[in-house]
N, C-alpha and C positions, 0 to 999 in steps of 0.2 A: 642581653635581651630583656631580662626582667626590669632593669632600670628604664629601658626604653618604653616598655608597656606602662609602667607606673607614671612616667613623664607624660605620655600621651593621655592617660586617664585624667591627670591633673589639669592638662590643657583643655580638657573637655568642659571644665567648670566655667571659665569665662566665655567659652563659645556658647554654652547653653544659656548663660545669663544674657548675653547680647541677643540671642535668638528670642528669648522671652520678651525682651523690650520691644524688638521689632515686630514680633507677632502680636503683642498686646496693642501697639499703636496701629498696626495695619488693619487688624480686625475691626477696630472702632472707627477707622476711616472709611470702611465700606459703606456704600449707600444703603439706606434702609434703617428701620427702627426695630431692634429685637423685641421690644414689648409689643409693638403692633404686629410683627410677624408671629409672635406667640399667641396673641389673642385672636387674630384673624378678623372675621366679620363682627365679632363681639367687642371690638376695640372701641372704647369711648375715652374721652379725656380723663375721666376719673379712674377707669380701670388701667389705662396706660400709666398714670401717675402712681397708682398702687404697685404695679409690677416694677416700675423703675425704682421705687423706694425699697421694695422687698429685696431686689437683687443688687442694689447699689448703683444702678446705671445713672442715677441723677447726681452722683458725687463726682468731684474733680478726678481726672484721669490718674493723677499721681497717687491719690488716696486709694482708688480702685486697684492700681498696680501694687501698691504696698500690701494691701490685704491679700491680693492674689499670690504674691511671693511668700508672704507669711504662711498661707495655707499650703503652698507647694513645698516649702521646707519641712513641713510636718507630715508630708506624704498625702495631703488631702488635695485632690484635683478638682474639688467642687462637685456640684450636682447639676444635671441638665434641667434647665427651666421647662423644657418641652416635655420630658418624661418623668422628671423627679428622681431619676436613678443616679447613683454616684457614678462619676465618669470612670474612675478606676475599676469599679465592679463591671461596668459595661464593657470596658476595654478588655479585661481579662476573659470575659465571656465570649467576645466576638473575635479577639485577636487570633486564637488558634485556627479559625477558618481561613483568615488571610495568610497566615504562615503556611498552612497546608497547601493553599492555592499557589502562593509564591514559590515554595520549594518545588512543587510539581512542575511549574512552568520553567523554573531555572534548571531542574534536572533534565527536562525535555530539551531545552536549548543547549545545554552543555554536552549531553550524550550524543545529540545529533550534530550540533554545530562544529565541535572540535574535529571529529573524524571527517566530516564533510569538507571543512576548510583545509585539512591536511591533504586529503586525496586530491582536492581541486588544485592545490599548489604543486603536488607531485606530477599532475597531468595538466600543467598550465597550457591553456590554449585548446584543450580537448573538449569533448562533449560534456564530461562531468564538470569541468571548470566553468564552461558557459552556463550550464544548468545552475551551478551553485551561485554564481554571480547574479544571474537573472532572478533566481528565487530569493536571494538576500535583498535585492532591490525591491522586489514585490513586498517582502516582509516589512520594509521600512516605509514604503509608499502607502500601503493600505492601512487606514486607521484601525485600531484594535477593536472598536465597537462595530465597525463594518464587517470585519472578519468574524467577530463573534456572532453576528446575526446570520452570516452566510453559513457558518458551521452549524448553527442551530437549525437553519432551514433544511440543510442537506442531511445531517446525521441525527436529527431529533424529530422534526416535523415531517420531512419527506417531500420529495418532488415527484410529479407525475412520471411514472415509468422507472423511478429510482427509489421506490418505497422500501426496497430491501436494505438500503443504506441507513434508514432511520431506525437504529437499534439502541440509541443512547437517550437517556432522560434529558428533557429540555431545560430544566431549571431545578433549583434547590440543592441542598447538600446530601439529602437522603430521603428515601420514600417516607412520607408522613405516616403511612400505615405500619411502618416497621417499629417494633418495640425494642430498640437497641439501647444498650447500656453505655452511657457517656461518662468517662472518667476524666479525661484531659481535654475534651472537646475537639481533639484531633480524631475525626471519626474513623479513619482507616486504622490508625494506631489503636484506638479503643476496641475496634472489632477484633484485631489481632490479639490484644491483651486478654480480652474476655472469651476468645475462641468463638466469637459469633461470626463465623466465616461469611454468612449471607449478608450481614450488616457491613462487613469490611468490603466485600465485593460491590455492594450497592453504593457505598460511599465512593469507591474508586470509579465506578461508572459515571456517577454524577460529577466527578472531578475532571474527567477526560477533556470534555469540550472547553470548559473555562481555562484549563491549563494550556491547551493548544492555542487558544486565542491570545492569552496573556503572554505565552512564550514565543510568539511569532517575531516580535521586535528584537528581543535579546538573541534569538536564534540567528537572525540576519546579521546582527552586530558581531556576534561571536564567530560566525562563519567567515565573514570578511576580515576580521582581525586575525584569525588563525591563518587564513590563506596568505595574507600580506606578510605576517611574521615568519611563517615557514618559508615562503619564497625568499625572504631576506637571508635567513639562516642557511638555506641550501646553497647560496652563493658565497658563503664564507670559506676561507682557506682551510680551516680545520676540518670542515666536512669533506672537502675534496681530498685532503690528506688522509683522513680516515678511510675513504673509499679506495684510494690508491694503495693503502696498506693491506687491503683485502679483508677488512673487518666485515662481519656479517651485517646485512642490511638492518636486521632487527636491533642490533646493538647501536648502530649509527643513528637509527631513528630514536631510540629511547634515550641514549646518553648525550647525543650531540644536537639533534634537531629539535625534538619536542622539549627537552629540558631548557634549552636556550630560547625557544620560541614562546614559552609559556608566560614569561613576565608581562608583556603587554596584554596577553589574553586574560591573565589573572586580574590586572587592573580593570579591564573592561567588564569582567564578571562582577567585580566588587561594586563598580558604579551602577551596573544594571540591577543588582540586587535591591538597591534602594529605589530605583525607578519602578521595579515590579510592584512595590507597595503603593505607589501613587497611581500606577496604571490599573491597579485592582479596583479603583473606584468605578470605572466604566464597565469592566468585565463583570464585577459582582452585581452591578445594577442590571445588566442584560440577562444574566443567568439567575437572578434572585438568590445569589450566594450570600449567606448571612454572615458577612465579615465586617471589618471596620471600614472598608471602602464604601459599601452601600450606606452605612451609618453616617459616614462623613458627608456623603452626598445629601442626605436628609438634613444634616446639621447646617450645611452651607445654605440650603434653601430657607431655613428658619432662623438663620443668624444665631445659632446656638454657640455663644462664646465659650462656655465651659468645655463643651465637647471638642470644639475646634482647637482650643489652646492645649488641652490635655493630649489629644491624639497626635497633633503635630509635634509636640515635645517628645512623645514616645518615639515617633518615626525618626526624629533627629538623633536621638540616642542610638537607635538601630543603625543609622547611617554611620555614626562615629565608630560603633563596634565593628561593623563590616569593614570599614577602612583600616581599622587596627588589625583585623584578621588578614587583610590583604598585605599589609606591611610585614607581618610575621611570616606569611607564606613566601615573600620575596627571599627571606633568608634560607628557606628550604630549597628553593630552586636555584639560588645563586649565593654560594657561601661568601662572596665578596661583599654582599649587602647585609651580612649579619652584624647586629649591633651588640656589643658585649658590655 
């Protein structure tokens, strides 16, 4: 298993190199001028030429790419022309917010989706099954930003006659009036570590609606995959044999059904983890959640090459790490897949 992990990590090097090339070329093929986007109404031919010379936009692409790779190998992701802040510093400051949101959304999707899919499969054709299938279809069809606004309208702003439901904060990560101590920038964890219970609870309240909105699509996917996988396993001979032998239903469920049905579900969860980071762009924008999603949205609008390149490389590394973790979990659930 250790050799397998090391081999996968080494294969990550050419993948990231190829991604850097494609990303570099793709960003510079986008319509628009980064210098003009940065200067806005103050753009003049002289000021545009000065910005292009300052940041090297007027140099050949091969030279720009060589300088970019040289900085990258030194751990320098450059600085944003728009804010002047180092990309790595901004990422480390904002990334905990996105991690907190993505983990909360994934936890919601897994905790609700797996049991819902399992019981829907056990009662195939029943009311619960129809509800689970219908709800999962709605979760896929409704865009995440539409659901975000609906949740915000009902549970934060309030509808006439339903004002009692509006008990959650509409935006932000924490009440700006709260003087909380931030150690890791994971606000809930910080509140628990410092025993500032009111700060932890307030951060949790601000996290609920964004996590529900962002977790709706993975919830639908996990529910449908769990249902389909459990239905397939329930029809296998070894499950019928275990039932005929008189094994307790709990043992059959744990040892035979769920353990064998989890492999495709784990794959789905691994793929969805990366998608949560990209979906956070819209969710963070709607709820003014100060993470990398909202910052990427601003960087795209201003053609901030340094931020876009740095953040997308980081997300690609996370994708690779998540996929590696999924492969390792395969060996936990199925000993035949263990690589020695």
